[in-house]
C-alpha positions in Angstrom: 10.4 19.8 13.3 9.2 22.1 10.1 9.9 21.3 6.5 10.3 24.1 4.2 9.2 23.4 0.6 11.7 25.0 -1.7 10.4 27.9 -3.8 10.0 27.1 -7.3 12.4 29.2 -9.2 10.3 31.0 -11.8 11.2 30.4 -15.7 13.4 32.6 -17.6 11.6 34.5 -20.1 13.2 35.8 -23.6 11.5 38.6 -25.4 11.7 37.7 -28.8 13.1 40.7 -31.3 11.7 41.8 -34.6 14.3 39.8 -36.4 13.6 36.5 -34.5 10.1 36.8 -35.2 10.3 37.4 -38.7 12.7 34.3 -39.2 10.0 32.6 -37.1 7.3 33.2 -39.3 8.5 33.9 -42.4 10.0 30.4 -42.9 7.0 28.4 -41.8 3.5 27.3 -43.1 1.4 27.5 -40.3 -2.1 25.8 -39.6 -4.6 26.6 -37.1 -4.7 24.0 -34.7 -6.6 25.7 -32.0 -9.3 23.3 -31.5 -7.0 19.9 -32.2 -3.4 21.3 -30.4 -2.0 19.1 -27.6 1.6 19.9 -26.4 3.6 18.9 -23.6 4.8 22.1 -22.5 3.2 23.9 -19.7 2.8 27.7 -21.0 1.1 28.8 -17.7 4.2 29.5 -15.5 6.0 31.0 -18.4 3.3 33.7 -19.1 3.1 34.8 -15.3 6.9 34.9 -15.1 6.9 37.4 -18.2 7.9 41.1 -16.8 5.0 43.8 -17.0 7.4 45.6 -19.2 7.3 42.9 -22.2 3.6 43.2 -22.5 3.8 46.5 -24.4 1.3 48.4 -22.3 -1.2 45.3 -22.4 -2.5 44.0 -19.1 -3.2 40.1 -18.5 -4.0 40.7 -14.7 -2.7 37.1 -14.1 -5.5 35.6 -16.1 -4.9 34.0 -19.8 -7.0 32.5 -22.3 -5.7 31.3 -25.6 -7.3 32.8 -28.6 -5.4 30.5 -31.3 -2.8 28.0 -31.9 -1.0 27.8 -35.2 1.5 25.2 -35.7 4.0 24.8 -38.3 3.3 22.1 -41.5 6.6 20.2 -40.0 4.8 19.9 -36.7 8.1 21.6 -35.2 6.5 25.0 -33.6 3.5 26.1 -32.2 2.6 30.1 -31.7 0.1 30.1 -29.0 -2.0 33.8 -29.3 -3.1 34.8 -25.9 -5.8 36.9 -25.9 -5.6 40.6 -24.6 -8.4 43.1 -23.6 -7.8 44.6 -27.2 -9.0 43.6 -30.3 -6.5 41.8 -32.6 -3.7 42.4 -30.0 -2.3 39.0 -28.7 0.8 37.9 -26.2 2.3 35.3 -28.6 4.2 32.2 -26.7 6.5 30.3 -29.3 6.9 26.7 -28.1 9.8 24.4 -29.7 7.7 21.3 -30.1 10.8 19.0 -30.8 12.5 20.2 -27.8 9.6 20.5 -25.7 10.5 23.9 -24.5 9.3 27.8 -25.1 11.5 30.0 -27.4 10.1 33.0 -26.1 7.1 35.9 -26.4 6.3 38.9 -28.2 3.2 41.1 -28.7 1.3 40.7 -31.9 -0.8 44.0 -32.9 -2.4 43.2 -36.2 -4.1 46.8 -35.7 -0.6 48.2 -35.8 0.8 45.7 -38.4 -2.1 47.0 -40.5 -2.2 50.3 -40.1 -6.0 49.9 -38.4 -6.9 53.0 -35.9 -7.2 51.4 -32.3 -7.3 52.8 -29.0 -4.6 50.8 -27.1 
């Protein structure tokens, strides 16, 4: 008799809109904790579940590397910046540390934000 493993359901992803991003970023003081950050939230399955349409033309090809982690001064949220093939463009995963869950994600393009000419 064969035992069949249940297929793990992909996590639900949530693309944050500009208002949600602004609220998250504007109301918090963030510190770069890249070298010391630890979290009980595994972002890997979440990143893999993000639809291609949410990448704003970027490609991670199933591989990702964390560039920076910024944490609120209250230790309540992390903004995990995933590197992309484009300079100063990141896939950002917002993590609620108190609830130990991912809030959502967005693409942060510092080139667009600051009017820098880029080829992306």
